[in-house]
C-alpha positions in Angstrom: 8.7 -37.3 -5.3 10.6 -35.4 -7.9 10.0 -35.3 -11.6 12.9 -33.5 -13.3 12.8 -32.4 -16.9 15.0 -30.3 -19.1 13.2 -28.7 -21.0 5.8 -12.4 -21.6 3.0 -12.1 -22.5 0.5 -9.7 -24.1 -1.1 -10.8 -27.4 -3.1 -14.1 -27.2 -3.8 -16.2 -30.3 -5.5 -19.6 -29.9 -4.7 -22.4 -32.3 -5.1 -26.2 -31.8 -5.6 -25.8 -28.0 -2.2 -24.1 -27.7 -2.1 -20.5 -26.4 0.6 -18.6 -28.3 2.0 -15.7 -26.4 4.2 -13.0 -27.8 6.4 -11.3 -25.3 7.5 -7.7 -25.2 11.0 -7.1 -26.5 10.4 -9.0 -29.8 11.2 -12.4 -28.3 10.3 -15.8 -29.7 6.8 -17.1 -29.1 6.0 -19.2 -26.0 3.3 -21.8 -26.1 0.9 -22.7 -23.3 -1.5 -25.7 -23.1 -2.8 -24.5 -19.7 -3.2 -20.9 -18.9 -4.3 -18.5 -16.1 -4.0 -14.7 -15.5 -1.0 -14.4 -13.2 1.0 -12.8 -16.0 -1.2 -9.8 -16.1 -1.9 -9.6 -12.4 1.7 -9.5 -11.4 3.6 -7.6 -14.1 6.2 -6.5 -11.5 7.5 -10.0 -11.4 8.2 -9.9 -15.1 9.9 -6.6 -14.6 12.1 -8.2 -11.9 13.0 -11.1 -14.3 13.7 -8.6 -17.1 16.4 -7.0 -14.8 18.4 -10.2 -14.3 21.6 -11.1 -16.1 20.7 -13.6 -18.9 23.2 -16.2 -17.8 21.8 -16.4 -14.3 20.4 -19.4 -12.4 16.8 -18.7 -11.5 14.7 -20.6 -9.0 10.9 -20.3 -9.3 9.4 -21.5 -6.0 5.6 -21.9 -6.5 5.8 -22.2 -10.2 2.2 -23.2 -10.7 1.7 -23.5 -14.5 5.1 -22.0 -15.3 4.3 -18.5 -16.6 7.3 -17.0 -15.0 9.5 -20.0 -15.4 9.0 -20.0 -19.2 9.3 -16.2 -19.3 12.7 -16.4 -17.6 13.8 -19.4 -19.8 12.8 -17.5 -22.9 15.0 -14.6 -21.8 18.0 -17.0 -21.5 18.0 -17.8 -17.8 18.6 -21.3 -16.5 15.4 -22.1 -14.6 14.7 -24.6 -11.8 10.9 -24.6 -11.1 9.3 -26.1 -8.0 5.5 -26.8 -7.7 4.0 -28.7 -4.8 0.6 -29.6 -6.2 0.4 -32.6 -8.5 -2.3 -31.2 -10.8 -0.5 -27.9 -11.2 2.7 -29.8 -11.8 0.9 -31.7 -14.6 0.0 -28.4 -16.2 3.5 -27.1 -15.7 5.0 -30.2 -17.4 2.6 -29.9 -20.4 3.4 -26.2 -20.9 7.1 -26.9 -20.9 6.6 -29.8 -23.4 4.8 -27.4 -25.7 8.1 -25.4 -26.0 10.8 -27.9 -27.3 13.2 -25.0 -27.9 13.3 -24.4 -24.1 13.6 -28.0 -22.9 17.3 -27.5 -22.1 16.6 -24.3 -20.1 14.1 -25.6 -17.4 14.3 -28.4 -14.8 11.0 -29.0 -12.9 10.3 -30.5 -9.5 7.1 -31.8 -8.0 8.2 -30.7 -4.5 7.0 -28.7 -1.6 9.4 -26.3 0.1 9.6 -25.9 3.9 12.1 -25.6 6.7 13.1 -29.3 6.9 12.1 -32.8 5.7 8.8 -33.9 7.1 5.4 -35.4 6.2 2.8 -32.8 6.2 -0.7 -32.1 4.9 -1.2 -30.1 1.7 -4.5 -28.2 1.9 -6.5 -27.5 -1.2 -10.0 -26.6 -2.3 -10.3 -28.4 -5.6 -8.3 -30.3 -8.2 -8.3 -27.5 -10.8 -5.1 -27.3 -12.9 -3.7 -23.9 -12.2 -5.5 -23.4 -8.9 -4.1 -21.1 -6.2 -3.9 -21.4 -2.4 -2.4 -24.9 -2.2 -1.1 -24.4 1.4 1.1 -26.5 3.7 -0.3 -27.3 7.2 2.8 -25.8 8.9 3.1 -24.7 12.5 4.8 -21.5 11.2 2.3 -20.8 8.4 2.8 -17.2 7.4 -0.2 -16.2 5.3 -3.7 -15.2 6.1 -6.0 -18.0 7.3 -8.5 -16.9 4.6 -6.6 -19.0 2.0 -6.7 -22.2 4.0 -8.9 -24.9 2.4 -10.5 -28.0 3.9 -9.4 -30.8 1.7 -6.0 -32.4 2.6 -3.5 -34.9 1.3 -0.3 -36.0 3.0 2.9 -35.2 1.2 6.7 -35.0 1.9 8.3 -31.6 1.9 11.9 -30.5 2.5 14.1 -27.5 2.8 15.6 -26.0 -0.3 19.1 -26.4 1.1 18.5 -30.2 1.5 16.9 -30.5 -2.0 19.9 -28.8 -3.6 22.4 -31.0 -1.7 20.5 -34.3 -2.4 20.1 -33.6 -6.1 23.5 -31.9 -6.7 21.9 -28.7 -8.0 23.6 -25.4 -8.5 22.7 -22.7 -6.0 20.3 -20.0 -7.4 21.6 -16.5 -8.3 18.0 -15.2 -8.1 14.6 -16.4 -6.9 10.9 -15.9 -7.2 9.2 -17.1 -4.0 5.4 -17.4 -3.9 4.5 -20.4 -1.9 1.3 -19.4 -0.1 2.3 -19.1 3.5 5.5 -21.2 3.4 7.8 -18.3 2.9 8.9 -18.1 6.5 9.6 -21.8 6.6 11.5 -21.5 3.3 13.8 -18.9 4.9 14.4 -21.1 8.0 15.7 -23.9 5.8 17.7 -21.9 3.3 20.9 -20.7 5.0 23.1 -21.9 2.1 20.7 -20.5 -0.5 20.6 -17.1 1.2 24.4 -17.1 1.4 24.7 -17.6 -2.4 21.8 -15.7 -3.8 22.1 -12.2 -5.1 18.4 -11.2 -5.1 14.8 -12.4 -4.9 11.2 -11.4 -5.3 9.2 -12.8 -2.4 5.6 -12.6 -1.4 4.8 -11.6 2.2 1.5 -11.0 4.1 2.6 -8.2 6.3 0.0 -9.0 9.1 1.7 -12.3 9.7 3.4 -12.8 13.1 6.4 -14.1 11.2 6.7 -11.1 8.9 9.2 -9.1 11.0 11.3 -12.2 11.6 11.4 -13.0 7.9 12.7 -9.5 7.2 15.3 -9.9 9.9 16.5 -13.2 8.4 16.9 -11.6 5.0 18.8 -8.6 6.5 21.1 -11.0 8.4 22.2 -12.5 5.1 22.8 -9.1 3.5 19.6 -8.6 1.7 18.1 -5.1 1.5 14.6 -4.2 0.4 14.7 -2.5 -3.0 11.1 -2.3 -4.0 7.6 -3.3 -2.7 4.6 -3.9 -5.0 1.0 -4.3 -3.8 -0.8 -7.4 -5.2 -4.0 -6.3 -6.9 -7.1 -7.2 -5.1 -5.3 -8.5 -2.0 -5.1 -6.8 1.5 -1.7 -6.5 3.1 -0.1 -8.8 0.5 2.9 -7.6 -1.4 5.8 -8.7 -3.6 9.0 -7.5 -2.1 12.2 -7.3 -4.1 15.4 -7.8 -2.1 19.0 -7.4 -3.3 22.5 -7.7 -1.8 
């Protein structure tokens, strides 16, 4: 099911249950109802977003609570944010509603991304808003088994190419892809996206049996690795920046 809505981060000031975040570069404030620490743990993603042209179309796959989606929107990008987990999506929706000045800059989707349309189990450990490691039970799961949880709920997922076609969306210029082991499946179902996109930052676990094939797919579509960033506290897990 889709819910579509129109709708930084160093000094924290709490007021009336809203976290007010002032970005670098003297930008307007961004408000958050629900928060977590991804903005400090993965500063390289903010650096990537900072480098993008301000009139770009930016897709955030694995948006969680919307830190990077709102960061990008506040910089002037048109953002399409996808989050598979219903509880995280609730937090994402509330965070966007707390920023009425950005309502026309973000569309959000409660949607899982894979290689094709299918019914599949979403695995999770708890119902915490903002929780990580919400993984799809895919045959080509491409992350470490250490993040697989025991609780499951059946959902419908689809390829990004299909989602764009079915909803008449513009193709992304740039993407952030952090979907907890569904990265390889995303690439298999994204031929049109990969044809149109100019760059992406994507998370890979380099011990995956699908890692080399993922790189080959990106290279086939003209993407070349620009930068690689280790993710703090994780083994063999990196954010890769690819550009054409």
